[in-house]
C-alpha positions as CSV (number, residue, x, y, z in Angstrom):
1,M,0.0,0.0,0.0
2,A,1.3,3.4,-0.9
3,M,2.1,5.9,1.7
4,S,-0.6,8.2,0.4
5,D,-3.2,5.4,0.7
6,E,-2.2,4.9,4.3
7,V,-2.6,8.6,5.1
8,R,-6.0,8.6,3.4
9,S,-7.1,5.6,5.3
10,A,-6.0,6.8,8.7
11,P,-8.8,7.8,11.1
12,R,-9.6,11.5,11.1
13,Y,-9.7,13.4,14.4
14,K,-12.2,16.2,14.5
15,T,-11.3,19.4,16.4
16,P,-13.7,19.6,19.4
17,E,-16.4,22.1,18.9
18,K,-16.2,25.1,21.2
19,K,-19.2,25.4,23.4
20,P,-20.8,28.8,23.0
21,K,-20.1,31.1,26.0
22,K,-23.0,31.5,28.3
23,S,-24.3,35.0,29.0
24,F,-24.5,36.4,32.5
25,A,-28.2,35.7,32.7
26,E,-27.7,32.0,31.5
27,T,-24.9,31.6,34.1
28,F,-26.5,33.2,37.1
29,I,-30.3,33.5,36.5
30,P,-32.4,30.4,37.1
31,M,-34.1,29.4,33.9
32,R,-36.7,26.9,32.7
33,G,-35.0,23.6,32.1
34,D,-32.3,24.0,34.8
35,S,-31.9,21.2,37.2
36,S,-32.7,21.7,40.9
37,G,-28.9,21.7,41.6
38,E,-28.3,24.4,39.0
39,I,-31.0,26.5,40.4
40,V,-29.6,26.3,43.9
41,S,-26.1,27.0,42.7
42,K,-27.3,30.1,40.7
43,I,-29.2,31.5,43.7
44,I,-26.1,31.1,46.0
45,A,-24.0,32.8,43.4
46,L,-26.5,35.6,43.0
47,V,-26.6,36.1,46.8
48,A,-22.8,36.2,47.0
49,I,-22.6,38.8,44.1
50,L,-25.3,40.9,45.7
51,A,-23.5,40.7,49.1
52,L,-20.2,41.7,47.5
53,I,-21.9,44.7,45.8
54,V,-23.6,45.8,49.0
55,C,-20.4,45.5,51.0
56,G,-18.5,47.5,48.4
57,I,-21.1,50.3,48.5
58,I,-21.0,50.3,52.4
59,L,-17.2,50.5,52.5
60,G,-17.2,53.1,49.8
61,V,-19.7,55.3,51.7
62,Y,-17.8,54.7,54.9
63,F,-14.5,55.8,53.5
64,Y,-16.1,58.7,51.7
65,H,-17.6,59.9,54.9
66,I,-14.2,59.7,56.6
67,F,-12.7,61.8,53.8
68,E,-15.6,64.2,53.9
69,A,-15.3,64.6,57.7
70,K,-11.6,65.3,57.4
71,Q,-12.3,67.9,54.7
72,N,-15.0,69.6,56.8
73,H,-12.8,69.6,59.8
74,N,-9.9,71.2,57.9
75,D,-12.1,73.8,56.3
76,I,-13.4,74.9,59.7
77,K,-9.9,75.0,61.1
78,D,-8.8,77.2,58.2
79,K,-11.6,79.6,58.9
80,R,-10.6,79.7,62.6
81,V,-7.0,80.6,61.6
82,I,-8.4,83.5,59.6
83,Y,-10.5,84.8,62.5
84,G,-8.2,84.1,65.3
85,S,-8.4,81.7,68.2
86,S,-8.0,81.7,72.0
87,Q,-5.0,79.4,71.6
88,S,-3.0,82.5,70.5
89,A,-4.7,84.9,72.9
90,E,-2.6,86.2,75.8
91,A,-5.6,87.5,77.7
92,V,-9.0,85.9,78.4
93,T,-11.9,88.0,77.4
94,D,-14.9,87.9,79.7
95,G,-18.5,88.6,78.7
96,D,-19.2,90.1,82.2
97,V,-17.8,93.5,83.3
98,T,-18.2,95.6,86.4
99,T,-21.7,95.3,87.8
100,V,-23.8,98.4,87.3
101,L,-27.4,98.7,88.7
102,D,-30.2,100.8,87.4
103,D,-32.7,102.7,89.6
104,D,-34.7,99.6,90.2
105,G,-31.7,97.6,91.3
106,E,-31.5,95.6,88.1
107,V,-28.1,94.8,86.7
108,I,-27.3,96.8,83.6
109,R,-25.3,94.6,81.3
110,P,-23.5,95.7,78.1
111,P,-24.8,94.1,74.9
112,L,-23.1,90.9,74.0
113,V,-21.0,91.2,70.8
114,T,-20.7,88.1,68.6
115,L,-17.2,87.1,67.7
116,P,-16.4,87.2,64.0
117,F,-15.6,83.5,63.8
118,A,-19.0,82.8,65.6
119,E,-20.8,84.8,63.0
120,E,-19.2,82.7,60.3
121,M,-20.1,79.5,62.0
122,L,-23.7,80.6,62.7
123,A,-24.1,81.1,58.9
124,I,-23.3,77.4,58.6
125,N,-25.4,76.1,61.5
126,K,-27.7,78.1,63.7
127,D,-27.1,75.6,66.6
128,Y,-23.4,76.6,66.8
129,V,-22.5,77.7,70.4
130,G,-18.7,77.4,70.5
131,Y,-15.4,76.0,69.6
132,V,-13.2,73.7,71.8
133,S,-9.5,73.0,71.3
134,I,-6.5,71.5,72.9
135,P,-3.3,72.0,70.8
136,N,-2.5,69.0,68.6
137,C,-5.3,67.1,70.3
138,V,-8.8,68.6,69.9
139,D,-10.1,71.1,67.4
140,E,-13.9,71.0,67.0
141,A,-16.9,73.2,66.6
142,V,-19.6,72.8,69.2
143,V,-23.3,72.8,68.7
144,Q,-26.3,72.5,71.1
145,Y,-29.8,71.2,70.5
146,T,-32.9,70.6,72.6
147,D,-31.8,67.1,73.4
148,N,-28.6,65.0,73.7
149,D,-29.4,62.7,70.8
150,Y,-29.7,64.8,67.6
151,Y,-26.0,65.5,67.0
152,L,-24.9,62.0,67.8
153,K,-25.4,61.3,64.1
154,K,-25.4,64.7,62.5
155,N,-22.4,66.7,61.3
156,I,-22.0,70.5,61.5
157,Y,-23.8,70.8,58.1
158,D,-26.8,68.9,59.5
159,Q,-26.1,65.9,57.4
160,T,-26.6,62.4,58.8
161,R,-23.1,61.1,59.5
162,S,-21.9,58.5,62.1
163,C,-19.1,60.8,63.3
164,G,-21.7,63.3,64.6
165,T,-20.6,66.7,66.0
166,V,-19.2,67.7,69.4
167,F,-22.3,69.1,71.3
168,A,-23.0,70.8,74.6
169,D,-25.5,69.2,77.0
170,Y,-28.9,70.6,76.3
171,R,-29.1,71.9,79.9
172,D,-25.8,73.9,79.6
173,N,-25.9,77.7,79.6
174,V,-23.0,78.2,77.3
175,S,-23.2,81.6,75.7
176,D,-24.8,84.0,78.1
177,Y,-22.9,86.5,80.3
178,A,-20.0,84.8,82.1
179,D,-21.6,85.0,85.5
180,L,-24.8,83.4,84.2
181,Q,-23.1,80.5,82.5
182,S,-23.4,77.0,83.9
183,D,-21.0,76.1,86.7
184,N,-19.8,73.2,84.6
185,I,-20.2,73.2,80.7
186,V,-20.5,69.5,79.7
187,L,-19.5,68.6,76.1
188,Y,-19.9,65.3,74.4
189,G,-18.0,63.9,71.4
190,H,-17.3,60.6,69.7
191,N,-14.0,58.8,70.2
192,Q,-13.2,58.7,66.5
193,R,-10.5,56.2,65.4
194,D,-9.2,58.8,62.9
195,G,-8.4,61.2,65.8
196,T,-11.1,63.8,65.0
197,M,-13.8,64.8,67.5
198,F,-12.5,63.5,70.9
199,G,-10.5,60.7,69.4
200,Q,-7.2,61.9,70.9
201,L,-8.3,62.6,74.5
202,D,-7.0,59.0,75.1
203,Y,-3.5,60.5,75.4
204,Y,-4.4,61.7,78.9
205,K,-5.2,58.2,80.1
206,W,-2.5,56.4,78.1
207,D,0.2,58.7,79.4
208,P,-0.7,60.9,82.4
209,K,2.4,63.0,81.7
210,Y,0.8,64.2,78.5
211,W,-0.8,66.8,80.8
212,L,2.6,68.4,81.0
213,K,2.5,69.0,77.2
214,N,-1.1,70.1,77.1
215,P,-2.6,71.3,80.4
216,F,-5.1,73.7,78.9
217,I,-8.5,73.6,77.2
218,Y,-9.4,76.6,75.0
219,F,-13.1,77.2,74.6
220,D,-14.7,80.1,72.7
221,N,-18.4,80.5,72.9
222,K,-20.2,83.0,70.7
223,Y,-19.1,86.0,72.7
224,E,-15.9,85.3,74.6
225,Q,-12.7,83.4,74.5
226,S,-11.8,81.4,77.6
227,V,-9.0,79.1,78.8
228,Y,-9.4,76.2,81.3
229,V,-6.6,74.3,83.0
230,I,-7.2,70.6,83.1
231,V,-7.6,69.3,86.7
232,A,-8.8,65.7,86.1
233,S,-8.9,62.8,83.7
234,F,-10.6,59.5,84.5
235,V,-12.6,56.5,83.2
236,I,-16.0,56.0,84.6
237,N,-18.8,53.5,84.4
238,T,-22.3,54.3,83.2
239,E,-24.1,51.2,84.5
240,P,-24.6,50.6,88.3
241,E,-23.8,46.9,88.0
242,H,-20.3,47.8,87.0
243,D,-19.5,49.5,90.3
244,N,-21.5,47.7,93.0
245,G,-24.6,49.7,92.2
246,Y,-22.9,53.1,92.1
247,V,-22.5,55.6,89.3
248,F,-20.8,58.9,89.6
249,D,-23.1,60.8,87.2
250,Y,-20.6,63.6,86.4
251,Q,-22.8,64.7,83.5
252,N,-25.4,66.0,85.9
253,Y,-23.0,68.3,87.8
254,I,-23.9,71.2,85.5
255,E,-25.2,73.5,88.3
256,F,-23.9,72.7,91.8
257,S,-26.7,72.3,94.2
258,D,-27.8,70.3,97.3
259,K,-28.5,67.4,95.0
260,Y,-25.2,67.8,93.1
261,P,-22.9,69.4,95.6
262,F,-19.5,70.8,94.6
263,E,-17.7,68.9,97.4
264,T,-18.9,65.6,96.0
265,F,-17.8,66.7,92.5
266,K,-14.4,67.7,93.8
267,K,-13.9,64.5,95.8
268,E,-14.9,62.2,93.0
269,I,-12.8,63.8,90.2
270,T,-9.8,64.2,92.5
271,E,-9.8,60.5,93.6
272,R,-10.4,59.2,90.1
273,S,-8.0,61.3,88.1
274,H,-5.0,59.6,86.5
275,F,-2.8,62.5,87.6
276,I,-2.5,65.0,90.4
277,T,-2.2,68.6,89.2
278,G,-1.8,70.6,92.4
279,I,-4.3,73.1,90.9
280,D,-6.7,74.6,93.5
281,I,-10.5,74.4,92.7
282,N,-13.4,75.8,94.7
283,E,-17.2,76.3,94.3
284,N,-16.7,79.7,92.8
285,D,-14.8,78.4,89.8
286,K,-16.3,77.6,86.4
287,F,-15.6,74.2,84.8
288,I,-15.7,72.5,81.5
289,T,-16.1,68.7,81.0
290,L,-15.2,66.8,77.9
291,S,-16.9,63.3,77.7
292,T,-16.2,60.6,75.2
293,C,-16.5,56.8,74.9
294,S,-13.8,54.6,76.4
295,Y,-13.0,50.9,75.6
296,E,-11.9,49.4,78.9
297,W,-15.3,47.8,79.1
298,E,-18.7,48.4,77.5
299,P,-20.1,50.9,78.2
300,S,-17.5,53.2,79.8
301,R,-16.6,56.9,79.4
302,H,-13.4,58.9,79.4
303,V,-13.8,62.3,81.1
304,V,-11.5,65.2,81.1
305,I,-12.3,68.2,83.3
306,G,-10.9,71.7,83.2
307,R,-11.1,74.7,85.6
308,K,-11.5,78.2,84.1
309,L,-8.5,80.4,84.6
310,R,-9.2,83.1,87.3
311,A,-8.9,86.8,86.7
312,D,-5.4,86.9,88.1
313,E,-4.2,83.8,86.1
314,T,-2.8,83.4,82.6
315,T,-1.3,80.4,80.8
316,E,2.1,81.8,81.5
317,T,1.7,82.6,85.2
318,I,-0.4,79.7,86.6
319,D,1.6,77.4,88.7
320,L,1.9,73.9,87.0
321,S,4.7,72.6,89.2
322,G,2.5,70.5,91.4
323,F,2.0,67.7,88.8
324,A,2.4,64.1,89.8
325,V,1.1,60.8,88.4
326,N,-1.7,59.4,90.7
327,P,-0.2,56.1,92.0
328,N,-3.6,54.6,92.8
329,P,-6.5,56.3,91.0
330,K,-10.0,55.1,91.9
331,W,-11.6,52.9,89.2
332,P,-15.0,51.4,89.1
333,A,-15.2,47.8,90.5
334,I,-15.4,46.2,87.0
335,Y,-11.9,47.5,86.2
336,Y,-10.3,45.6,89.1
337,K,-12.2,42.5,88.1
338,Y,-10.2,42.4,84.8
339,N,-7.0,44.1,85.8
340,G,-6.4,43.2,89.4
341,G,-5.5,45.6,92.1
342,S,-7.3,46.9,95.2
343,Y,-10.8,48.3,94.8
344,Q,-11.1,51.9,96.1
345,G,-14.9,52.1,96.2
346,E,-17.3,53.2,98.8
């Protein structure tokens, strides 16, 4: 047999036919004629794709809101630089002046003059009441509403955002004449992981000596610029079961009274503080309290308290030499449960 005949008689192999590619719908959408196994597989795949898309959207929105919050934060800081801040002020302005009485014995008060920066902020949000700052730690506008819930999830532009806005307790008198303001102005802010809001107050509990770098809180309301020296920093429980049935409800010491006496306030914040400052405080002083979430247990709060500088004090002249780390600050009972040590409770 000739070679050509052998080639012609050899079996012929056909190239396998390519199966047509399935469309997205054919691959993932259940159709008539699919077996029960195919239908189940397609449904699982569809759920997985949908979950992936939803997670992507959620993450995208989350990171956008972080970026947006940083931008808003920086924009307001830039405005504050333009209009000036109490951090650079040598003197503390006071909304109250020498008392003058009219013929009926009523106090004659000069009209309150809105600070230029406050006018700028009020154009952004009518609920603006002040600005709180600690150098390289806190730099935030402060708002106030008729309750303590609204600004937990609203930013300064009144948009729904998880970062919220630093806000004053609705019971605070923040922006009236100095002598009429609350004994203790209580401010709340989220402990943001990115360091905004009150996210860097943790420095005062992680390293009590941080006080030596930043012992002052600067707070401007709508009419005056004030400086406070920090006198305490502590972590507190909010649930009675976390401290043998006891809660030091610091947030209610807004006006000192028989129910909320100054002596109790002084005793509690002094015993609990992570550091000792040697700064004198008395019932005639004005205070500011910064409150944020803490993470030693859930729920807990980290609280930083400042005392307003007196008329004869400035940031340059006040005596800060009495500082010491508190060797045994008082913690709620739940802290000792997980960390050991001796309970200093009632």
